[in-house]
FILO-348094 format. One record per residue: x, y, z of N, C-alpha, C in turn; residue in three letters; residue number from 0. Coordinates in nm, 2 decimals. Layout:
FILO-348094
+--------+--------+--------+--------+--------+--------+--------+--------+--------+---------+-----+
:    npx :    npy :    npz :   capx :   capy :   capz :    cpx :    cpy :    cpz : residuo : num :
+--------+--------+--------+--------+--------+--------+--------+--------+--------+---------+-----+
:      X :      Y :      Z :      X :      Y :      Z :      X :      Y :      Z :     ala : NUM :
...
+--------+--------+--------+--------+--------+--------+--------+--------+--------+---------+-----+
END
This chain:
FILO-348094
+--------+--------+--------+--------+--------+--------+--------+--------+--------+---------+-----+
:    npx :    npy :    npz :   capx :   capy :   capz :    cpx :    cpy :    cpz : residuo : num :
+--------+--------+--------+--------+--------+--------+--------+--------+--------+---------+-----+
:  -3.16 :   4.73 :  -3.61 :  -3.24 :   4.67 :  -3.72 :  -3.15 :   4.67 :  -3.85 :     met :   0 :
:  -3.14 :   4.55 :  -3.91 :  -3.06 :   4.55 :  -4.03 :  -3.16 :   4.56 :  -4.15 :     asn :   1 :
:  -3.10 :   4.58 :  -4.27 :  -3.18 :   4.61 :  -4.39 :  -3.27 :   4.49 :  -4.42 :     leu :   2 :
:  -3.23 :   4.37 :  -4.40 :  -3.32 :   4.26 :  -4.42 :  -3.45 :   4.27 :  -4.34 :     lys :   3 :
:  -3.44 :   4.30 :  -4.21 :  -3.56 :   4.32 :  -4.13 :  -3.65 :   4.43 :  -4.18 :     asp :   4 :
:  -3.59 :   4.54 :  -4.23 :  -3.66 :   4.65 :  -4.28 :  -3.75 :   4.61 :  -4.40 :     trp :   5 :
:  -3.69 :   4.52 :  -4.48 :  -3.76 :   4.48 :  -4.60 :  -3.87 :   4.37 :  -4.58 :     arg :   6 :
:  -3.88 :   4.32 :  -4.46 :  -3.98 :   4.22 :  -4.43 :  -4.12 :   4.28 :  -4.44 :     glu :   7 :
:  -4.22 :   4.21 :  -4.49 :  -4.35 :   4.27 :  -4.49 :  -4.40 :   4.29 :  -4.35 :     pro :   8 :
:  -4.48 :   4.39 :  -4.33 :  -4.55 :   4.42 :  -4.21 :  -4.67 :   4.33 :  -4.20 :     ile :   9 :
:  -4.68 :   4.24 :  -4.09 :  -4.79 :   4.15 :  -4.08 :  -4.93 :   4.22 :  -4.08 :     pro :  10 :
:  -4.95 :   4.33 :  -4.01 :  -5.07 :   4.40 :  -4.00 :  -5.05 :   4.55 :  -4.01 :     thr :  11 :
:  -5.13 :   4.61 :  -4.09 :  -5.12 :   4.76 :  -4.09 :  -5.25 :   4.81 :  -4.15 :     phe :  12 :
:  -5.27 :   4.95 :  -4.13 :  -5.38 :   5.01 :  -4.20 :  -5.34 :   5.14 :  -4.26 :     tyr :  13 :
:  -5.42 :   5.18 :  -4.36 :  -5.39 :   5.31 :  -4.42 :  -5.53 :   5.37 :  -4.45 :     lys :  14 :
:  -5.54 :   5.50 :  -4.41 :  -5.66 :   5.57 :  -4.44 :  -5.65 :   5.65 :  -4.57 :     ile :  15 :
:  -5.74 :   5.63 :  -4.66 :  -5.75 :   5.70 :  -4.79 :  -5.87 :   5.79 :  -4.78 :     asp :  16 :
:  -5.84 :   5.92 :  -4.74 :  -5.95 :   6.01 :  -4.72 :  -6.02 :   6.05 :  -4.85 :     lys :  17 :
:  -5.94 :   6.06 :  -4.96 :  -5.99 :   6.09 :  -5.09 :  -6.09 :   5.99 :  -5.14 :     glu :  18 :
:  -6.06 :   5.86 :  -5.12 :  -6.15 :   5.76 :  -5.17 :  -6.25 :   5.71 :  -5.06 :     arg :  19 :
:  -6.23 :   5.77 :  -4.94 :  -6.32 :   5.74 :  -4.82 :  -6.32 :   5.60 :  -4.78 :     arg :  20 :
:  -6.20 :   5.54 :  -4.77 :  -6.20 :   5.40 :  -4.71 :  -6.07 :   5.38 :  -4.64 :     tyr :  21 :
:  -6.07 :   5.28 :  -4.56 :  -5.95 :   5.24 :  -4.48 :  -5.91 :   5.10 :  -4.54 :     val :  22 :
:  -5.78 :   5.09 :  -4.58 :  -5.72 :   4.96 :  -4.62 :  -5.65 :   4.90 :  -4.50 :     leu :  23 :
:  -5.69 :   4.78 :  -4.46 :  -5.63 :   4.71 :  -4.35 :  -5.58 :   4.58 :  -4.41 :     thr :  24 :
:  -5.45 :   4.54 :  -4.38 :  -5.40 :   4.42 :  -4.43 :  -5.35 :   4.33 :  -4.32 :     thr :  25 :
:  -5.35 :   4.20 :  -4.34 :  -5.29 :   4.10 :  -4.25 :  -5.22 :   4.00 :  -4.34 :     gly :  26 :
:  -5.09 :   3.99 :  -4.32 :  -5.01 :   3.89 :  -4.41 :  -4.93 :   3.81 :  -4.32 :     thr :  27 :
:  -4.89 :   3.69 :  -4.37 :  -4.80 :   3.60 :  -4.29 :  -4.87 :   3.55 :  -4.17 :     gly :  28 :
:  -4.80 :   3.55 :  -4.06 :  -4.86 :   3.52 :  -3.93 :  -4.91 :   3.64 :  -3.86 :     leu :  29 :
:  -5.04 :   3.64 :  -3.84 :  -5.11 :   3.75 :  -3.78 :  -5.16 :   3.70 :  -3.64 :     val :  30 :
:  -5.12 :   3.78 :  -3.54 :  -5.15 :   3.74 :  -3.40 :  -5.27 :   3.83 :  -3.35 :     thr :  31 :
:  -5.33 :   3.77 :  -3.24 :  -5.44 :   3.84 :  -3.17 :  -5.39 :   3.98 :  -3.13 :     lys :  32 :
:  -5.27 :   3.99 :  -3.07 :  -5.22 :   4.12 :  -3.02 :  -5.20 :   4.22 :  -3.14 :     glu :  33 :
:  -5.16 :   4.17 :  -3.25 :  -5.14 :   4.26 :  -3.37 :  -5.28 :   4.32 :  -3.41 :     glu :  34 :
:  -5.38 :   4.24 :  -3.41 :  -5.51 :   4.28 :  -3.45 :  -5.56 :   4.39 :  -3.35 :     val :  35 :
:  -5.55 :   4.36 :  -3.22 :  -5.59 :   4.45 :  -3.12 :  -5.51 :   4.58 :  -3.13 :     leu :  36 :
:  -5.38 :   4.58 :  -3.15 :  -5.30 :   4.70 :  -3.17 :  -5.35 :   4.78 :  -3.29 :     thr :  37 :
:  -5.37 :   4.72 :  -3.40 :  -5.42 :   4.79 :  -3.52 :  -5.56 :   4.85 :  -3.49 :     val :  38 :
:  -5.65 :   4.78 :  -3.43 :  -5.78 :   4.83 :  -3.39 :  -5.76 :   4.96 :  -3.31 :     gln :  39 :
:  -5.68 :   4.95 :  -3.21 :  -5.66 :   5.06 :  -3.12 :  -5.59 :   5.18 :  -3.19 :     asp :  40 :
:  -5.49 :   5.16 :  -3.27 :  -5.42 :   5.26 :  -3.34 :  -5.52 :   5.33 :  -3.44 :     gln :  41 :
:  -5.60 :   5.25 :  -3.51 :  -5.69 :   5.31 :  -3.61 :  -5.80 :   5.39 :  -3.54 :     met :  42 :
:  -5.86 :   5.34 :  -3.43 :  -5.97 :   5.41 :  -3.37 :  -5.92 :   5.54 :  -3.30 :     ser :  43 :
:  -5.79 :   5.55 :  -3.27 :  -5.73 :   5.67 :  -3.20 :  -5.67 :   5.76 :  -3.31 :     asn :  44 :
:  -5.66 :   5.72 :  -3.43 :  -5.60 :   5.80 :  -3.54 :  -5.69 :   5.92 :  -3.56 :     asp :  45 :
:  -5.64 :   6.05 :  -3.56 :  -5.72 :   6.16 :  -3.58 :  -5.78 :   6.17 :  -3.72 :     pro :  46 :
:  -5.73 :   6.09 :  -3.82 :  -5.78 :   6.09 :  -3.95 :  -5.89 :   5.99 :  -3.97 :     glu :  47 :
:  -5.91 :   5.90 :  -3.87 :  -6.01 :   5.80 :  -3.88 :  -6.15 :   5.86 :  -3.86 :     phe :  48 :
:  -6.24 :   5.81 :  -3.94 :  -6.39 :   5.85 :  -3.93 :  -6.46 :   5.72 :  -3.93 :     asp :  49 :
:  -6.55 :   5.69 :  -3.83 :  -6.62 :   5.56 :  -3.83 :  -6.71 :   5.54 :  -3.95 :     pro :  50 :
:  -6.74 :   5.64 :  -4.02 :  -6.83 :   5.63 :  -4.14 :  -6.76 :   5.59 :  -4.27 :     gly :  51 :
:  -6.62 :   5.58 :  -4.26 :  -6.55 :   5.53 :  -4.38 :  -6.58 :   5.39 :  -4.41 :     leu :  52 :
:  -6.56 :   5.35 :  -4.54 :  -6.56 :   5.21 :  -4.58 :  -6.43 :   5.15 :  -4.54 :     ser :  53 :
:  -6.43 :   5.02 :  -4.56 :  -6.30 :   4.94 :  -4.53 :  -6.28 :   4.83 :  -4.62 :     gln :  54 :
:  -6.16 :   4.81 :  -4.66 :  -6.12 :   4.69 :  -4.73 :  -6.02 :   4.62 :  -4.64 :     val :  55 :
:  -6.05 :   4.51 :  -4.59 :  -5.96 :   4.43 :  -4.50 :  -5.91 :   4.31 :  -4.58 :     ala :  56 :
:  -5.78 :   4.32 :  -4.62 :  -5.72 :   4.22 :  -4.71 :  -5.64 :   4.12 :  -4.63 :     asp :  57 :
:  -5.69 :   4.01 :  -4.62 :  -5.62 :   3.90 :  -4.55 :  -5.59 :   3.79 :  -4.65 :     phe :  58 :
:  -5.57 :   3.82 :  -4.78 :  -5.54 :   3.72 :  -4.88 :  -5.40 :   3.67 :  -4.86 :     ser :  59 :
:  -5.31 :   3.74 :  -4.79 :  -5.18 :   3.69 :  -4.77 :  -5.16 :   3.63 :  -4.63 :     gly :  60 :
:  -5.27 :   3.60 :  -4.56 :  -5.26 :   3.54 :  -4.43 :  -5.21 :   3.39 :  -4.45 :     leu :  61 :
:  -5.11 :   3.36 :  -4.37 :  -5.06 :   3.22 :  -4.37 :  -5.10 :   3.14 :  -4.25 :     lys :  62 :
:  -5.10 :   3.21 :  -4.13 :  -5.13 :   3.15 :  -4.00 :  -5.17 :   3.25 :  -3.90 :     asp :  63 :
:  -5.24 :   3.21 :  -3.80 :  -5.28 :   3.30 :  -3.69 :  -5.30 :   3.22 :  -3.56 :     thr :  64 :
:  -5.29 :   3.30 :  -3.45 :  -5.32 :   3.24 :  -3.32 :  -5.46 :   3.29 :  -3.28 :     asp :  65 :
:  -5.54 :   3.35 :  -3.37 :  -5.67 :   3.41 :  -3.34 :  -5.77 :   3.29 :  -3.33 :     val :  66 :
:  -5.85 :   3.30 :  -3.23 :  -5.96 :   3.20 :  -3.21 :  -6.09 :   3.26 :  -3.24 :     thr :  67 :
:  -6.20 :   3.17 :  -3.25 :  -6.33 :   3.22 :  -3.28 :  -6.38 :   3.32 :  -3.17 :     leu :  68 :
:  -6.34 :   3.29 :  -3.05 :  -6.38 :   3.39 :  -2.94 :  -6.31 :   3.52 :  -2.96 :     ala :  69 :
:  -6.19 :   3.52 :  -3.01 :  -6.12 :   3.65 :  -3.04 :  -6.19 :   3.72 :  -3.15 :     asp :  70 :
:  -6.23 :   3.65 :  -3.26 :  -6.31 :   3.72 :  -3.37 :  -6.43 :   3.78 :  -3.32 :     val :  71 :
:  -6.50 :   3.72 :  -3.22 :  -6.62 :   3.78 :  -3.16 :  -6.59 :   3.90 :  -3.09 :     gln :  72 :
:  -6.47 :   3.90 :  -3.01 :  -6.43 :   4.02 :  -2.94 :  -6.39 :   4.13 :  -3.03 :     met :  73 :
:  -6.32 :   4.10 :  -3.14 :  -6.29 :   4.20 :  -3.24 :  -6.41 :   4.27 :  -3.30 :     phe :  74 :
:  -6.52 :   4.19 :  -3.32 :  -6.64 :   4.25 :  -3.37 :  -6.71 :   4.34 :  -3.27 :     ala :  75 :
:  -6.70 :   4.30 :  -3.14 :  -6.76 :   4.38 :  -3.03 :  -6.69 :   4.51 :  -3.02 :     arg :  76 :
:  -6.56 :   4.52 :  -3.03 :  -6.48 :   4.64 :  -3.01 :  -6.45 :   4.71 :  -3.14 :     arg :  77 :
:  -6.52 :   4.68 :  -3.24 :  -6.50 :   4.74 :  -3.38 :  -6.54 :   4.89 :  -3.37 :     asp :  78 :
:  -6.46 :   4.97 :  -3.44 :  -6.48 :   5.12 :  -3.44 :  -6.56 :   5.17 :  -3.55 :     ser :  79 :
:  -6.59 :   5.09 :  -3.65 :  -6.66 :   5.14 :  -3.77 :  -6.81 :   5.15 :  -3.74 :     phe :  80 :
:  -6.88 :   5.24 :  -3.81 :  -7.02 :   5.26 :  -3.80 :  -7.09 :   5.13 :  -3.85 :     ser :  81 :
:  -7.21 :   5.11 :  -3.80 :  -7.29 :   4.99 :  -3.85 :  -7.34 :   5.02 :  -3.99 :     ile :  82 :
:  -7.32 :   5.15 :  -4.04 :  -7.36 :   5.18 :  -4.18 :  -7.24 :   5.18 :  -4.27 :     his :  83 :
:  -7.12 :   5.15 :  -4.23 :  -7.00 :   5.14 :  -4.31 :  -7.01 :   5.02 :  -4.40 :     ser :  84 :
:  -6.96 :   5.04 :  -4.52 :  -6.95 :   4.93 :  -4.61 :  -6.81 :   4.87 :  -4.59 :     arg :  85 :
:  -6.80 :   4.73 :  -4.57 :  -6.68 :   4.67 :  -4.54 :  -6.66 :   4.54 :  -4.63 :     arg :  86 :
:  -6.55 :   4.53 :  -4.69 :  -6.51 :   4.42 :  -4.77 :  -6.40 :   4.35 :  -4.71 :     ala :  87 :
:  -6.41 :   4.22 :  -4.69 :  -6.31 :   4.14 :  -4.63 :  -6.26 :   4.04 :  -4.74 :     ile :  88 :
:  -6.13 :   4.04 :  -4.77 :  -6.07 :   3.96 :  -4.87 :  -5.99 :   3.84 :  -4.80 :     ile :  89 :
:  -6.03 :   3.72 :  -4.84 :  -5.96 :   3.60 :  -4.78 :  -5.94 :   3.50 :  -4.90 :     val :  90 :
:  -5.85 :   3.41 :  -4.87 :  -5.83 :   3.30 :  -4.97 :  -5.86 :   3.17 :  -4.91 :     thr :  91 :
:  -5.81 :   3.14 :  -4.79 :  -5.83 :   3.01 :  -4.73 :  -5.96 :   2.99 :  -4.67 :     gly :  92 :
:  -6.00 :   2.86 :  -4.65 :  -6.13 :   2.83 :  -4.60 :  -6.14 :   2.87 :  -4.45 :     asp :  93 :
:  -6.04 :   2.85 :  -4.37 :  -6.04 :   2.89 :  -4.23 :  -6.06 :   3.04 :  -4.22 :     val :  94 :
:  -5.99 :   3.12 :  -4.29 :  -6.00 :   3.26 :  -4.29 :  -6.14 :   3.30 :  -4.34 :     ala :  95 :
:  -6.19 :   3.23 :  -4.44 :  -6.33 :   3.26 :  -4.49 :  -6.43 :   3.24 :  -4.37 :     phe :  96 :
:  -6.41 :   3.13 :  -4.30 :  -6.50 :   3.10 :  -4.19 :  -6.49 :   3.21 :  -4.08 :     gly :  97 :
:  -6.37 :   3.25 :  -4.05 :  -6.35 :   3.35 :  -3.94 :  -6.42 :   3.49 :  -3.99 :     phe :  98 :
:  -6.40 :   3.52 :  -4.12 :  -6.46 :   3.64 :  -4.17 :  -6.61 :   3.64 :  -4.17 :     ala :  99 :
:  -6.67 :   3.52 :  -4.20 :  -6.81 :   3.51 :  -4.19 :  -6.86 :   3.52 :  -4.05 :     lys : 100 :
:  -6.79 :   3.47 :  -3.95 :  -6.82 :   3.48 :  -3.81 :  -6.82 :   3.63 :  -3.77 :     val : 101 :
:  -6.71 :   3.70 :  -3.81 :  -6.71 :   3.85 :  -3.79 :  -6.83 :   3.92 :  -3.85 :     phe : 102 :
:  -6.86 :   3.88 :  -3.97 :  -6.97 :   3.95 :  -4.04 :  -7.10 :   3.92 :  -3.96 :     glu : 103 :
:  -7.12 :   3.80 :  -3.92 :  -7.24 :   3.77 :  -3.84 :  -7.25 :   3.84 :  -3.71 :     leu : 104 :
:  -7.14 :   3.85 :  -3.64 :  -7.13 :   3.92 :  -3.51 :  -7.16 :   4.07 :  -3.53 :     cys : 105 :
:  -7.11 :   4.13 :  -3.64 :  -7.14 :   4.27 :  -3.67 :  -7.29 :   4.29 :  -3.71 :     arg : 106 :
:  -7.35 :   4.19 :  -3.78 :  -7.49 :   4.19 :  -3.81 :  -7.57 :   4.19 :  -3.69 :     gln : 107 :
:  -7.53 :   4.12 :  -3.58 :  -7.61 :   4.11 :  -3.46 :  -7.60 :   4.25 :  -3.39 :     leu : 108 :
:  -7.50 :   4.33 :  -3.42 :  -7.49 :   4.47 :  -3.37 :  -7.57 :   4.57 :  -3.46 :     cys : 109 :
:  -7.62 :   4.52 :  -3.57 :  -7.70 :   4.61 :  -3.66 :  -7.63 :   4.64 :  -3.79 :     gly : 110 :
:  -7.51 :   4.60 :  -3.81 :  -7.44 :   4.63 :  -3.93 :  -7.49 :   4.54 :  -4.05 :     ala : 111 :
:  -7.50 :   4.60 :  -4.17 :  -7.55 :   4.52 :  -4.28 :  -7.46 :   4.53 :  -4.40 :     ser : 112 :
:  -7.36 :   4.61 :  -4.39 :  -7.28 :   4.63 :  -4.51 :  -7.14 :   4.56 :  -4.52 :     gly : 113 :
:  -7.14 :   4.44 :  -4.47 :  -7.02 :   4.36 :  -4.47 :  -7.03 :   4.25 :  -4.57 :     ile : 114 :
:  -6.93 :   4.23 :  -4.65 :  -6.93 :   4.11 :  -4.74 :  -6.79 :   4.05 :  -4.74 :     arg : 115 :
:  -6.78 :   3.92 :  -4.76 :  -6.66 :   3.85 :  -4.76 :  -6.63 :   3.81 :  -4.91 :     val : 116 :
:  -6.51 :   3.84 :  -4.96 :  -6.47 :   3.81 :  -5.10 :  -6.35 :   3.72 :  -5.10 :     phe : 117 :
:  -6.34 :   3.65 :  -5.21 :  -6.22 :   3.57 :  -5.24 :  -6.14 :   3.64 :  -5.35 :     arg : 118 :
:  -6.20 :   3.74 :  -5.41 :  -6.13 :   3.81 :  -5.52 :  -6.12 :   3.96 :  -5.49 :     asp : 119 :
:  -5.99 :   4.01 :  -5.49 :  -5.97 :   4.15 :  -5.45 :  -6.03 :   4.25 :  -5.54 :     ala : 120 :
:  -6.03 :   4.22 :  -5.67 :  -6.09 :   4.32 :  -5.76 :  -6.24 :   4.34 :  -5.73 :     asp : 121 :
:  -6.31 :   4.23 :  -5.71 :  -6.45 :   4.24 :  -5.68 :  -6.47 :   4.32 :  -5.55 :     glu : 122 :
:  -6.39 :   4.29 :  -5.45 :  -6.40 :   4.37 :  -5.32 :  -6.38 :   4.52 :  -5.34 :     ala : 123 :
:  -6.28 :   4.56 :  -5.41 :  -6.25 :   4.70 :  -5.44 :  -6.36 :   4.76 :  -5.52 :     phe : 124 :
:  -6.41 :   4.69 :  -5.62 :  -6.52 :   4.74 :  -5.71 :  -6.64 :   4.76 :  -5.62 :     asp : 125 :
:  -6.67 :   4.67 :  -5.53 :  -6.79 :   4.68 :  -5.45 :  -6.78 :   4.81 :  -5.36 :     trp : 126 :
:  -6.66 :   4.82 :  -5.30 :  -6.64 :   4.94 :  -5.21 :  -6.65 :   5.07 :  -5.30 :     ile : 127 :
:  -6.58 :   5.07 :  -5.41 :  -6.58 :   5.19 :  -5.50 :  -6.72 :   5.23 :  -5.54 :     ala : 128 :
:  -6.81 :   5.13 :  -5.57 :  -6.94 :   5.16 :  -5.62 :  -7.02 :   5.23 :  -5.51 :     ser : 129 :
:  -7.00 :   5.19 :  -5.38 :  -7.07 :   5.25 :  -5.27 :  -7.02 :   5.39 :  -5.25 :     ala : 130 :
:  -6.89 :   5.41 :  -5.26 :  -6.83 :   5.54 :  -5.23 :  -6.87 :   5.64 :  -5.34 :     asn : 131 :
:  -6.88 :   5.59 :  -5.47 :  -6.92 :   5.68 :  -5.58 :  -7.07 :   5.72 :  -5.56 :     ala : 132 :
:  -7.15 :   5.63 :  -5.51 :  -7.29 :   5.66 :  -5.49 :  -7.30 :   5.76 :  -5.37 :     ala : 133 :
:  -7.22 :   5.74 :  -5.27 :  -7.22 :   5.83 :  -5.16 :  -7.18 :   5.97 :  -5.20 :     ser : 134 :
:  -7.07 :   5.98 :  -5.28 :  -7.02 :   6.11 :  -5.32 :  -7.13 :   6.18 :  -5.41 :     ala : 135 :
:  -7.20 :   6.10 :  -5.49 :  -7.30 :   6.16 :  -5.58 :  -7.42 :   6.22 :  -5.49 :     ser : 136 :
:  -7.46 :   6.14 :  -5.39 :  -7.56 :   6.19 :  -5.30 :  -7.52 :   6.32 :  -5.23 :     arg : 137 :
:  -7.39 :   6.33 :  -5.18 :  -7.34 :   6.44 :  -5.11 :  -7.34 :   6.56 :  -5.21 :     gln : 138 :
:  -7.30 :   6.54 :  -5.33 :  -7.30 :   6.65 :  -5.43 :  -7.44 :   6.70 :  -5.46 :     thr : 139 :
:  -7.53 :   6.61 :  -5.47 :  -7.67 :   6.65 :  -5.49 :  -7.73 :   6.73 :  -5.37 :     lys : 140 :
:  -7.69 :   6.68 :  -5.25 :  -7.74 :   6.74 :  -5.13 :  -7.68 :   6.89 :  -5.12 :     ser : 141 :
:  -7.55 :   6.90 :  -5.15 :  -7.49 :   7.03 :  -5.14 :  -7.55 :   7.13 :  -5.24 :     thr : 142 :
:  -7.58 :   7.07 :  -5.36 :  -7.64 :   7.16 :  -5.47 :  -7.78 :   7.20 :  -5.43 :     ala : 143 :
:  -7.85 :   7.11 :  -5.37 :  -7.99 :   7.15 :  -5.32 :  -7.99 :   7.25 :  -5.21 :     ala : 144 :
:  -7.89 :   7.24 :  -5.12 :  -7.88 :   7.34 :  -5.02 :  -7.84 :   7.48 :  -5.07 :     glu : 145 :
:  -7.76 :   7.48 :  -5.18 :  -7.72 :   7.61 :  -5.24 :  -7.83 :   7.67 :  -5.33 :     ser : 146 :
:  -7.93 :   7.59 :  -5.37 :  -8.03 :   7.65 :  -5.46 :  -8.12 :   7.75 :  -5.38 :     ser : 147 :
:  -8.17 :   7.85 :  -5.45 :  -8.26 :   7.95 :  -5.38 :  -8.39 :   7.89 :  -5.36 :     pro : 148 :
+--------+--------+--------+--------+--------+--------+--------+--------+--------+---------+-----+
END
């Protein structure tokens, strides 16, 4: 591998932020079906992964894909996140927006209700952060109540 290859952006990856209680997933450039399946498998097998975490899936840098609508439905069926997880999907293009809405609908049919599609990254991160702050507040109150005599 030469230095130029090393500096190329990674088309798909994920990072678990345990402190903020979310997973950042990104897809840039050309994203293939196989890359999505690989990231799903790696993430679900990661010992740091918790299905109750929130997710920000940033596809704002997506340029092209070989993913079909049937693939999006399959991704939704094999999804590792809890139906209670808050999920923000960031897209810019109309086709990506449509695919994200299909994913959202498929997850809703499985009982999920916390998925939103955004065209603005700041709005997506703010929405995730507001849920995580509320969750942390509830956990603090719950812990305090358990400690009370």
